[in-house]
TIMI-2910 file (N, C-alpha, C, CB; in pm, 1 decimal, decimal comma, always signed):
<rs>
+----------+----------+----------+----------+----------+----------+----------+----------+----------+----------+----------+----------+------+
!      n_x !      n_y !      n_z !     ca_x !     ca_y !     ca_z !      c_x !      c_y !      c_z !     cb_x !     cb_y !     cb_z ! resn !
+----------+----------+----------+----------+----------+----------+----------+----------+----------+----------+----------+----------+------+
!  -1792,3 !  +4426,9 !   -499,3 !  -1697,3 !  +4534,9 !   -505,7 !  -1645,4 !  +4562,1 !   -364,6 !  -1761,2 !  +4661,6 !   -568,0 !  Met !
!  -1516,8 !  +4566,6 !   -350,6 !  -1454,2 !  +4594,3 !   -221,8 !  -1460,4 !  +4743,5 !   -193,0 !  -1307,9 !  +4544,5 !   -219,6 !  Ala !
!  -1458,1 !  +4778,5 !    -67,4 !  -1463,1 !  +4918,4 !    -27,9 !  -1348,9 !  +4997,1 !    -89,7 !  -1459,1 !  +4930,8 !   +123,4 !  Leu !
!  -1233,7 !  +4936,2 !   -105,5 !  -1119,7 !  +5007,2 !   -163,4 !  -1141,2 !  +5041,0 !   -310,2 !   -994,0 !  +4924,6 !   -148,3 !  Ser !
!  -1245,0 !  +4982,8 !   -374,0 !  -1273,9 !  +5007,9 !   -514,4 !  -1371,4 !  +5123,7 !   -535,6 !  -1329,3 !  +4883,4 !   -577,4 !  Asp !
!  -1418,2 !  +5186,4 !   -430,7 !  -1514,3 !  +5294,8 !   -442,4 !  -1442,3 !  +5419,9 !   -492,0 !  -1585,0 !  +5321,5 !   -306,8 !  Val !
!  -1503,1 !  +5484,6 !   -591,3 !  -1446,3 !  +5607,7 !   -643,7 !  -1549,3 !  +5719,3 !   -631,6 !  -1401,2 !  +5589,8 !   -790,9 !  Glu !
!  -1500,1 !  +5839,6 !   -618,1 !  -1584,3 !  +5957,8 !   -609,8 !  -1543,5 !  +6051,4 !   -721,7 !  -1572,5 !  +6027,4 !   -470,4 !  Leu !
!  -1640,9 !  +6102,4 !   -792,2 !  -1614,6 !  +6198,4 !   -898,4 !  -1681,3 !  +6330,0 !   -861,6 !  -1665,7 !  +6146,1 !  -1036,2 !  Thr !
!  -1605,3 !  +6437,7 !   -870,6 !  -1658,6 !  +6571,0 !   -842,8 !  -1634,6 !  +6656,9 !   -965,8 !  -1592,4 !  +6634,6 !   -715,3 !  Val !
!  -1740,2 !  +6717,1 !  -1017,1 !  -1727,3 !  +6810,3 !  -1127,6 !  -1682,4 !  +6942,9 !  -1067,8 !  -1862,2 !  +6824,9 !  -1208,2 !  Asn !
!  -1555,8 !  +6977,2 !  -1087,4 !  -1500,2 !  +7096,5 !  -1023,8 !  -1556,7 !  +7225,9 !  -1081,2 !  -1350,2 !  +7096,6 !  -1037,8 !  Leu !
!  -1611,8 !  +7217,1 !  -1201,2 !  -1672,0 !  +7338,2 !  -1257,7 !  -1807,9 !  +7365,8 !  -1194,6 !  -1686,3 !  +7325,2 !  -1410,2 !  Tyr !
!  -1890,8 !  +7262,7 !  -1179,5 !  -2025,9 !  +7284,9 !  -1126,2 !  -2035,2 !  +7268,2 !   -974,8 !  -2122,4 !  +7190,1 !  -1192,2 !  Thr !
!  -1950,6 !  +7182,8 !   -915,6 !  -1958,7 !  +7154,4 !   -772,5 !  -1832,3 !  +7194,0 !   -697,0 !  -1986,2 !  +7008,0 !   -751,0 !  Glu !
!  -1736,5 !  +7250,0 !   -767,2 !  -1607,2 !  +7280,6 !   -706,3 !  -1614,2 !  +7375,0 !   -588,5 !  -1517,4 !  +7338,1 !   -807,8 !  Gly !
!  -1697,8 !  +7477,6 !   -598,4 !  -1705,2 !  +7574,2 !   -488,4 !  -1745,3 !  +7506,2 !   -357,4 !  -1805,1 !  +7685,8 !   -522,2 !  Asp !
!  -1847,3 !  +7421,5 !   -362,3 !  -1891,6 !  +7352,4 !   -241,1 !  -1785,4 !  +7254,3 !   -192,3 !  -2023,7 !  +7278,5 !   -266,8 !  Lys !
!  -1723,0 !  +7184,2 !   -287,6 !  -1621,2 !  +7086,6 !   -250,4 !  -1500,5 !  +7154,1 !   -186,5 !  -1577,7 !  +7006,4 !   -372,6 !  Phe !
!  -1452,3 !  +7262,1 !   -247,2 !  -1339,3 !  +7335,0 !   -188,7 !  -1375,8 !  +7393,5 !    -52,8 !  -1293,0 !  +7446,7 !   -283,1 !  Phe !
!  -1499,2 !  +7441,7 !    -37,7 !  -1543,5 !  +7492,7 !    +92,7 !  -1537,2 !  +7384,0 !   +199,4 !  -1686,4 !  +7548,0 !    +82,9 !  Asp !
!  -1582,4 !  +7263,1 !   +165,1 !  -1576,1 !  +7151,7 !   +260,0 !  -1432,1 !  +7119,1 !   +299,2 !  -1643,0 !  +7027,8 !   +200,4 !  Leu !
!  -1344,8 !  +7112,1 !   +199,7 !  -1204,9 !  +7080,7 !   +228,2 !  -1139,7 !  +7190,7 !   +311,5 !  -1127,3 !  +7060,4 !    +97,6 !  Leu !
!  -1167,3 !  +7315,5 !   +277,7 !  -1112,4 !  +7428,4 !   +352,5 !  -1157,7 !  +7423,1 !   +498,0 !  -1154,7 !  +7561,7 !   +288,3 !  Lys !
!  -1285,3 !  +7395,0 !   +520,5 !  -1337,6 !  +7385,8 !   +657,3 !  -1272,2 !  +7271,2 !   +732,9 !  -1489,9 !  +7367,3 !   +655,7 !  Ala !
!  -1254,7 !  +7158,2 !   +666,8 !  -1190,7 !  +7043,3 !   +732,1 !  -1048,2 !  +7077,0 !   +773,3 !  -1190,9 !  +6920,9 !   +638,8 !  Ala !
!   -974,1 !  +7139,7 !   +685,3 !   -835,1 !  +7175,0 !   +718,1 !   -832,9 !  +7270,9 !   +836,5 !   -763,4 !  +7238,7 !   +595,6 !  Val !
!   -914,5 !  +7374,3 !   +831,4 !   -916,2 !  +7473,1 !   +939,8 !   -958,7 !  +7412,1 !  +1073,4 !  -1009,7 !  +7587,9 !   +904,1 !  Arg !
!  -1059,4 !  +7326,1 !  +1070,0 !  -1111,2 !  +7267,5 !  +1193,3 !  -1015,5 !  +7166,7 !  +1255,8 !  -1243,4 !  +7201,0 !  +1166,5 !  Asp !
!   -945,3 !  +7090,6 !  +1173,6 !   -866,8 !  +6978,8 !  +1224,3 !   -716,8 !  +7002,8 !  +1232,9 !   -890,6 !  +6862,0 !  +1139,8 !  Trp !
!   -664,8 !  +7106,6 !  +1169,8 !   -519,0 !  +7119,4 !  +1165,4 !   -455,6 !  +7144,8 !  +1302,6 !   -481,3 !  +7231,1 !  +1071,8 !  Gln !
!   -529,6 !  +7194,5 !  +1397,3 !   -473,5 !  +7217,5 !  +1529,7 !   -518,9 !  +7116,4 !  +1633,5 !   -508,9 !  +7354,1 !  +1575,7 !  Gly !
!   -582,7 !  +7009,2 !  +1588,7 !   -641,4 !  +6912,9 !  +1680,8 !   -547,8 !  +6800,3 !  +1719,1 !   -764,3 !  +6855,9 !  +1621,4 !  Gly !
!   -609,4 !  +6690,2 !  +1759,9 !   -535,5 !  +6570,8 !  +1797,9 !   -469,9 !  +6508,3 !  +1676,4 !   -627,5 !  +6469,9 !  +1866,3 !  Trp !
!   -387,7 !  +6407,8 !  +1699,3 !   -313,6 !  +6342,0 !  +1591,9 !   -399,9 !  +6295,3 !  +1477,0 !   -239,8 !  +6226,2 !  +1646,3 !  Gly !
!   -510,2 !  +6224,7 !  +1507,2 !   -596,8 !  +6175,1 !  +1399,7 !   -666,1 !  +6290,2 !  +1327,5 !   -701,5 !  +6077,8 !  +1455,8 !  His !
!   -693,6 !  +6399,1 !  +1396,7 !   -754,4 !  +6516,0 !  +1332,4 !   -654,8 !  +6584,1 !  +1239,4 !   -804,8 !  +6615,9 !  +1438,1 !  Glu !
!   -529,6 !  +6591,4 !  +1282,7 !   -425,9 !  +6650,5 !  +1196,5 !   -404,9 !  +6565,4 !  +1071,6 !   -292,6 !  +6665,1 !  +1273,7 !  Arg !
!   -416,7 !  +6432,7 !  +1086,5 !   -405,5 !  +6344,5 !   +969,7 !   -519,8 !  +6371,6 !   +872,0 !   -406,0 !  +6195,5 !  +1013,2 !  Glu !
!   -640,6 !  +6391,2 !   +923,2 !   -754,4 !  +6423,6 !   +837,4 !   -733,6 !  +6557,3 !   +767,7 !   -884,1 !  +6426,2 !   +919,0 !  Arg !
!   -681,3 !  +6654,7 !   +842,6 !   -654,2 !  +6786,2 !   +783,7 !   -551,0 !  +6774,9 !   +672,8 !   -605,8 !  +6885,0 !   +891,1 !  Ala !
!   -449,1 !  +6693,5 !   +694,5 !   -345,5 !  +6674,7 !   +592,4 !   -405,3 !  +6610,2 !   +467,5 !   -229,6 !  +6588,0 !   +647,4 !  Ala !
!   -494,6 !  +6513,8 !   +486,8 !   -559,0 !  +6448,4 !   +373,6 !   -648,9 !  +6547,2 !   +298,8 !   -640,6 !  +6326,6 !   +421,2 !  Tyr !
!   -725,1 !  +6626,9 !   +371,6 !   -810,7 !  +6728,0 !   +308,5 !   -725,4 !  +6827,8 !   +229,7 !   -895,7 !  +6802,1 !   +415,3 !  Ala !
!   -612,1 !  +6866,1 !   +285,7 !   -521,8 !  +6957,9 !   +216,5 !   -465,6 !  +6893,3 !    +89,5 !   -407,0 !  +7000,8 !   +310,0 !  Leu !
!   -432,7 !  +6765,4 !    +98,3 !   -382,8 !  +6693,1 !    -19,5 !   -489,9 !  +6688,6 !   -128,6 !   -339,3 !  +6549,2 !    +19,0 !  Glu !
!   -614,5 !  +6658,6 !    -92,2 !   -724,2 !  +6657,4 !   -189,5 !   -742,0 !  +6794,6 !   -253,0 !   -855,2 !  +6613,0 !   -122,7 !  Leu !
!   -735,1 !  +6897,2 !   -171,4 !   -748,3 !  +7035,2 !   -217,2 !   -642,0 !  +7063,7 !   -323,3 !   -735,5 !  +7134,7 !    -98,2 !  Tyr !
!   -518,0 !  +7028,0 !   -293,4 !   -408,2 !  +7053,4 !   -386,5 !   -424,0 !  +6972,2 !   -514,8 !   -274,2 !  +7021,1 !   -320,4 !  Gln !
!   -467,5 !  +6847,9 !   -503,3 !   -488,0 !  +6764,0 !   -621,6 !   -598,9 !  +6820,8 !   -710,5 !   -522,3 !  +6619,9 !   -579,8 !  Arg !
!   -702,4 !  +6874,1 !   -649,3 !   -809,8 !  +6936,4 !   -727,2 !   -759,5 !  +7060,3 !   -800,1 !   -927,9 !  +6973,4 !   -636,1 !  Cys !
!   -678,3 !  +7139,3 !   -733,9 !   -620,7 !  +7255,8 !   -801,0 !   -532,4 !  +7213,2 !   -917,6 !   -540,0 !  +7340,2 !   -701,8 !  Leu !
!   -455,7 !  +7106,8 !   -899,7 !   -372,2 !  +7055,4 !  -1009,1 !   -458,3 !  +7010,0 !  -1126,3 !   -284,4 !  +6938,9 !   -960,1 !  Gln !
!   -569,2 !  +6946,6 !  -1096,4 !   -660,7 !  +6901,7 !  -1200,8 !   -716,8 !  +7020,9 !  -1277,4 !   -774,8 !  +6818,6 !  -1140,4 !  Thr !
!   -754,9 !  +7126,1 !  -1205,3 !   -806,2 !  +7246,2 !  -1270,8 !   -699,3 !  +7310,4 !  -1358,5 !   -856,2 !  +7346,8 !  -1166,6 !  Met !
!   -575,6 !  +7317,7 !  -1307,0 !   -466,0 !  +7375,6 !  -1385,4 !   -443,1 !  +7297,0 !  -1514,2 !   -336,8 !  +7379,1 !  -1302,4 !  Arg !
!   -443,0 !  +7165,6 !  -1502,9 !   -422,1 !  +7079,4 !  -1620,3 !   -534,1 !  +7100,3 !  -1722,5 !   -415,4 !  +6930,0 !  -1577,9 !  Ala !
!   -656,9 !  +7110,7 !  -1675,4 !   -769,5 !  +7134,8 !  -1765,5 !   -752,7 !  +7268,4 !  -1837,7 !   -902,6 !  +7132,4 !  -1687,8 !  His !
!   -712,6 !  +7370,5 !  -1763,6 !   -695,8 !  +7501,8 !  -1825,3 !   -584,7 !  +7501,1 !  -1930,1 !   -665,7 !  +7606,4 !  -1718,6 !  Leu !
!   -476,3 !  +7430,7 !  -1903,2 !   -368,7 !  +7421,0 !  -2001,4 !   -418,0 !  +7353,1 !  -2128,9 !   -249,4 !  +7344,0 !  -1942,9 !  Glu !
!   -495,1 !  +7246,8 !  -2113,3 !   -551,2 !  +7175,9 !  -2228,4 !   -647,9 !  +7266,4 !  -2305,0 !   -623,1 !  +7047,0 !  -2182,7 !  Glu !
!   -731,7 !  +7339,5 !  -2232,8 !   -828,8 !  +7429,0 !  -2296,6 !   -757,6 !  +7542,3 !  -2370,8 !   -925,9 !  +7486,9 !  -2191,4 !  Ala !
!   -652,4 !  +7596,4 !  -2311,1 !   -575,8 !  +7702,1 !  -2378,7 !   -512,6 !  +7650,5 !  -2507,3 !   -466,9 !  +7757,5 !  -2285,7 !  Arg !
!   -462,7 !  +7528,1 !  -2504,3 !   -402,6 !  +7468,7 !  -2623,4 !   -507,1 !  +7455,3 !  -2734,4 !   -341,1 !  +7330,9 !  -2590,1 !  Ala !
!   -627,5 !  +7415,2 !  -2700,3 !   -734,5 !  +7405,3 !  -2799,7 !   -769,8 !  +7543,4 !  -2854,1 !   -859,3 !  +7338,6 !  -2738,5 !  Lys !
!   -771,0 !  +7643,4 !  -2766,4 !   -803,3 !  +7778,8 !  -2809,5 !   -699,7 !  +7829,4 !  -2909,1 !   -811,6 !  +7873,1 !  -2688,8 !  Ala !
!   -574,4 !  +7799,4 !  -2883,7 !   -468,2 !  +7841,4 !  -2974,9 !   -479,7 !  +7771,3 !  -3109,1 !   -331,6 !  +7814,0 !  -2913,5 !  Glu !
!   -539,1 !  +7653,0 !  -3108,7 !   -559,9 !  +7578,7 !  -3232,1 !   -684,4 !  +7622,6 !  -3308,0 !   -568,8 !  +7432,5 !  -3202,0 !  Gly !
!   -759,9 !  +7714,9 !  -3250,0 !   -877,3 !  +7768,5 !  -3316,5 !  -1005,0 !  +7689,7 !  -3295,9 !   -850,8 !  +7777,9 !  -3459,2 !  Gly !
!  -1006,7 !  +7597,4 !  -3202,5 !  -1125,5 !  +7515,5 !  -3178,9 !  -1206,0 !  +7568,0 !  -3060,4 !  -1085,5 !  +7369,6 !  -3154,8 !  Phe !
!  -1228,0 !  +7697,9 !  -3054,3 !  -1295,2 !  +7757,1 !  -2939,4 !  -1404,1 !  +7852,7 !  -2984,0 !  -1195,1 !  +7829,6 !  -2850,2 !  Phe !
!  -1518,0 !  +7848,4 !  -2915,6 !  -1626,6 !  +7943,0 !  -2940,1 !  -1619,9 !  +8051,8 !  -2832,7 !  -1766,6 !  +7870,8 !  -2939,5 !  Thr !
!  -1703,8 !  +8153,4 !  -2848,6 !  -1711,8 !  +8259,2 !  -2746,9 !  -1757,4 !  +8202,6 !  -2613,3 !  -1807,6 !  +8370,7 !  -2792,1 !  Asp !
!  -1851,2 !  +8109,1 !  -2617,8 !  -1898,5 !  +8046,8 !  -2493,5 !  -1786,1 !  +7967,7 !  -2427,2 !  -2019,3 !  +7954,5 !  -2521,4 !  Gln !
!  -1706,7 !  +7897,3 !  -2506,5 !  -1591,5 !  +7824,9 !  -2451,2 !  -1497,1 !  +7921,2 !  -2381,7 !  -1516,7 !  +7747,9 !  -2561,9 !  Asp !
!  -1475,1 !  +8037,2 !  -2441,4 !  -1385,8 !  +8136,1 !  -2381,7 !  -1441,2 !  +8187,0 !  -2250,0 !  -1363,3 !  +8252,6 !  -2477,3 !  Gln !
!  -1572,3 !  +8208,6 !  -2242,8 !  -1633,5 !  +8252,5 !  -2116,2 !  -1615,2 !  +8146,9 !  -2007,7 !  -1783,7 !  +8282,3 !  -2135,8 !  Arg !
!  -1634,5 !  +8019,9 !  -2044,7 !  -1616,1 !  +7911,9 !  -1948,1 !  -1470,4 !  +7906,1 !  -1903,3 !  -1659,5 !  +7776,5 !  -2008,4 !  Ile !
!  -1378,5 !  +7920,7 !  -1995,6 !  -1236,3 !  +7921,2 !  -1961,9 !  -1204,1 !  +8036,4 !  -1867,1 !  -1150,6 !  +7931,3 !  -2089,5 !  Leu !
!  -1253,9 !  +8154,8 !  -1898,3 !  -1229,0 !  +8270,6 !  -1811,4 !  -1285,6 !  +8248,4 !  -1671,6 !  -1289,6 !  +8397,3 !  -1872,5 !  Asn !
!  -1405,5 !  +8192,8 !  -1664,1 !  -1468,5 !  +8166,6 !  -1533,2 !  -1388,0 !  +8063,4 !  -1454,8 !  -1614,6 !  +8117,4 !  -1551,5 !  Arg !
!  -1340,3 !  +7961,5 !  -1523,0 !  -1259,7 !  +7858,8 !  -1456,5 !  -1128,4 !  +7917,7 !  -1407,1 !  -1232,5 !  +7741,0 !  -1551,5 !  Thr !
!  -1067,3 !  +8005,2 !  -1485,6 !   -944,2 !  +8071,3 !  -1442,3 !   -969,1 !  +8155,7 !  -1318,4 !   -887,3 !  +8158,4 !  -1554,8 !  Glu !
!  -1082,5 !  +8224,8 !  -1313,6 !  -1117,3 !  +8305,0 !  -1196,5 !  -1135,1 !  +8216,6 !  -1073,1 !  -1245,4 !  +8385,4 !  -1223,0 !  Glu !
!  -1204,7 !  +8104,5 !  -1092,0 !  -1225,7 !  +8012,3 !   -979,8 !  -1092,4 !  +7956,1 !   -930,8 !  -1320,1 !  +7897,1 !  -1021,1 !  Lys !
!  -1007,1 !  +7917,8 !  -1022,9 !   -876,9 !  +7863,7 !   -984,5 !   -797,6 !  +7966,5 !   -904,5 !   -797,6 !  +7820,5 !  -1108,9 !  Leu !
!   -792,5 !  +8089,3 !   -950,3 !   -719,8 !  +8194,5 !   -878,2 !   -778,1 !  +8215,6 !   -738,7 !   -723,6 !  +8326,4 !   -957,4 !  Ala !
!   -910,7 !  +8213,5 !   -727,9 !   -976,1 !  +8231,3 !   -598,2 !   -937,9 !  +8119,6 !   -502,0 !  -1128,3 !  +8236,4 !   -615,0 !  Tyr !
!   -946,2 !  +7994,3 !   -548,1 !   -918,9 !  +7881,5 !   -459,0 !   -770,4 !  +7868,2 !   -428,3 !   -970,5 !  +7752,4 !   -520,6 !  Trp !
!   -684,4 !  +7912,8 !   -516,8 !   -541,0 !  +7916,3 !   -484,9 !   -514,6 !  +8018,6 !   -374,6 !   -457,1 !  +7950,1 !   -611,3 !  Glu !
!   -584,0 !  +8132,1 !   -380,5 !   -571,4 !  +8233,4 !   -275,4 !   -618,7 !  +8177,4 !   -141,4 !   -652,0 !  +8360,1 !   -311,9 !  Lys !
!   -730,2 !  +8106,4 !   -141,7 !   -781,5 !  +8046,4 !    -18,0 !   -684,8 !  +7941,7 !    +36,6 !   -919,2 !  +7982,9 !    -42,4 !  Lys !
!   -619,2 !  +7867,1 !    -52,1 !   -518,9 !  +7769,4 !     -8,0 !   -405,6 !  +7840,2 !    +65,4 !   -463,2 !  +7689,4 !   -128,5 !  Leu !
!   -359,6 !  +7951,5 !    +11,0 !   -253,5 !  +8027,8 !    +78,2 !   -299,2 !  +8073,0 !   +217,2 !   -212,7 !  +8150,6 !     -6,9 !  Asp !
!   -425,7 !  +8112,5 !   +228,6 !   -478,7 !  +8158,8 !   +356,8 !   -484,1 !  +8045,7 !   +460,2 !   -618,2 !  +8218,5 !   +337,3 !  Glu !
!   -525,4 !  +7927,3 !   +420,6 !   -537,8 !  +7820,0 !   +520,5 !   -402,5 !  +7761,3 !   +557,4 !   -629,1 !  +7709,3 !   +468,5 !  Ile !
!   -302,7 !  +7783,2 !   +476,5 !   -168,7 !  +7734,2 !   +509,9 !   -102,0 !  +7821,2 !   +615,8 !    -81,4 !  +7729,1 !   +384,6 !  Arg !
!   -150,3 !  +7942,2 !   +634,8 !    -88,4 !  +8035,5 !   +730,8 !   -129,1 !  +8006,3 !   +870,5 !   -123,6 !  +8177,4 !   +698,2 !  Lys !
+----------+----------+----------+----------+----------+----------+----------+----------+----------+----------+----------+----------+------+
</rs>
């Protein structure tokens, strides 16, 4: 297997907080640095945004299932918690962009 074939999977529901914290720290630490550091910060910011897009897409899919009646109370709690996490990390994204 070539190095370019390596993939990383992060469960954004169970590990998202730590992952977003790492990306946020990388952006903050490197965005004002040298050229290669700014490139790393840009990549971390791109990953951060892609993760938020993934969470948004999941929530849209989950809402569609809920409207179809395929949801339990526990599913609704998980959906609500995920929505809260998404709103929190979107707020943090706005903060690091400033």
